[in-house]
C-alpha positions as a printed NumPy array, in Angstrom:
array([[ -0.086,   0.066,   0.024],
       [  1.247,   3.265,  -0.966],
       [  0.294,   6.785,   0.346],
       [  0.972,   8.293,  -3.055],
       [ -1.3  ,   5.85 ,  -5.111],
       [ -4.969,   5.79 ,  -4.794],
       [ -6.261,   2.715,  -3.233],
       [ -8.401,  -0.032,  -4.899],
       [-11.523,   0.757,  -2.87 ],
       [-13.198,  -2.602,  -3.968],
       [-15.691,  -3.743,  -1.251],
       [-17.271,  -6.911,  -0.344],
       [-18.809,  -8.619,   2.83 ],
       [-16.907, -10.9  ,   4.838],
       [-18.49 , -14.328,   5.578],
       [-19.683, -12.834,   8.964],
       [-21.404,  -9.939,   6.924],
       [-18.839,  -7.145,   7.825],
       [-18.149,  -4.679,   5.25 ],
       [-14.374,  -4.729,   4.026],
       [-12.599,  -2.444,   1.602],
       [ -9.403,  -3.165,  -0.39 ],
       [ -6.554,  -0.889,   0.733],
       [ -4.154,  -1.978,  -1.79 ],
       [ -3.096,   0.274,  -4.656],
       [ -5.506,   0.829,  -7.664],
       [ -4.831,  -1.687, -10.287],
       [ -3.106,  -4.175,  -8.185],
       [ -2.762,  -7.943,  -9.376],
       [ -4.142, -10.732,  -7.288],
       [ -6.479, -10.851,  -4.546],
       [ -7.867,  -7.783,  -2.599],
       [ -6.853,  -7.058,   1.083],
       [ -8.368,  -4.956,   3.69 ],
       [ -6.645,  -3.287,   6.533],
       [ -6.858,  -6.436,   8.77 ],
       [ -4.879,  -8.369,   6.017],
       [ -7.825, -10.488,   5.156],
       [ -7.901, -11.429,   1.466],
       [-10.603, -12.018,  -0.945],
       [-10.979, -12.845,  -4.663],
       [-12.665, -10.767,  -7.276],
       [-16.4  , -11.464,  -7.919],
       [-15.636, -12.51 , -11.455],
       [-13.239, -15.306, -10.082],
       [-15.736, -16.476,  -7.482],
       [-18.44 , -16.663,  -9.951],
       [-16.424, -18.73 , -12.283],
       [-15.8  , -21.075,  -9.428],
       [-19.422, -21.204,  -8.302],
       [-20.451, -21.849, -11.802],
       [-18.188, -24.648, -12.196],
       [-19.11 , -26.389,  -8.969],
       [-22.899, -25.78 ,  -9.017],
       [-23.656, -24.872, -12.742],
       [-25.088, -28.364, -13.509],
       [-27.988, -27.817, -10.947],
       [-28.375, -24.021, -10.656],
       [-27.759, -20.908, -12.643],
       [-25.506, -18.81 , -10.598],
       [-25.319, -14.89 , -10.827],
       [-23.529, -11.934,  -9.043],
       [-25.958,  -8.902,  -9.088],
       [-23.177,  -6.58 ,  -7.72 ],
       [-24.511,  -6.735,  -4.252],
       [-25.955, -10.291,  -3.847],
       [-25.104, -13.987,  -4.954],
       [-28.123, -15.729,  -6.377],
       [-28.708, -19.317,  -7.558],
       [-31.771, -20.511,  -9.41 ],
       [-32.35 , -24.235,  -9.846],
       [-32.628, -25.636, -13.258],
       [-35.28 , -28.072, -12.071],
       [-38.745, -26.419, -12.003],
       [-39.915, -28.704,  -9.225],
       [-37.086, -28.022,  -6.684],
       [-38.017, -27.49 ,  -3.212],
       [-35.965, -24.493,  -3.016],
       [-35.793, -22.851,  -6.514],
       [-33.961, -19.646,  -5.669],
       [-31.379, -18.899,  -3.108],
       [-30.208, -15.173,  -2.564],
       [-27.315, -14.434,  -0.108],
       [-24.901, -11.561,   0.526],
       [-21.904, -13.628,   0.492],
       [-20.662, -16.742,  -1.792],
       [-19.839, -18.414,   1.183],
       [-23.568, -18.421,   2.507],
       [-24.916, -19.138,  -0.904],
       [-22.716, -22.16 ,  -1.048],
       [-23.802, -23.297,   2.471],
       [-27.457, -22.82 ,   1.297],
       [-26.877, -24.869,  -1.688],
       [-25.274, -27.726,   0.333],
       [-27.952, -27.799,   2.961],
       [-31.156, -27.228,   0.737],
       [-30.367, -28.555,  -2.692],
       [-32.067, -31.636,  -3.652],
       [-32.098, -30.825,  -7.324],
       [-31.214, -33.724,  -9.843],
       [-28.435, -32.697, -12.126],
       [-29.022, -31.236, -15.407],
       [-27.392, -33.494, -18.231],
       [-24.491, -31.878, -19.793],
       [-24.813, -30.89 , -23.492],
       [-23.196, -33.678, -25.73 ],
       [-20.391, -31.211, -26.476],
       [-19.224, -31.1  , -22.696],
       [-19.359, -34.801, -22.25 ]])
């Protein structure tokens, strides 16, 4: 962190719901980091990982404020999950998801 460079300023919620702000220089490479030294990945990387893990049963999106998963299967008992952090979304998907997986397209088999 430099006093001459503007800071990144990217924000996210911690798994506990605490707002944290990146204190690294603007344009930094790698994960964001707050004043406590806690690090987090950019939403794009998290979204990619969530889609890889849950995309066969849910459509995963980041709204800019909330993480959302909508089950592909119309008769799922919990069709939509909306959470403020990706950790909370994954916990809900693990504990509530009973969706049968959607078959992969032939091109991905």
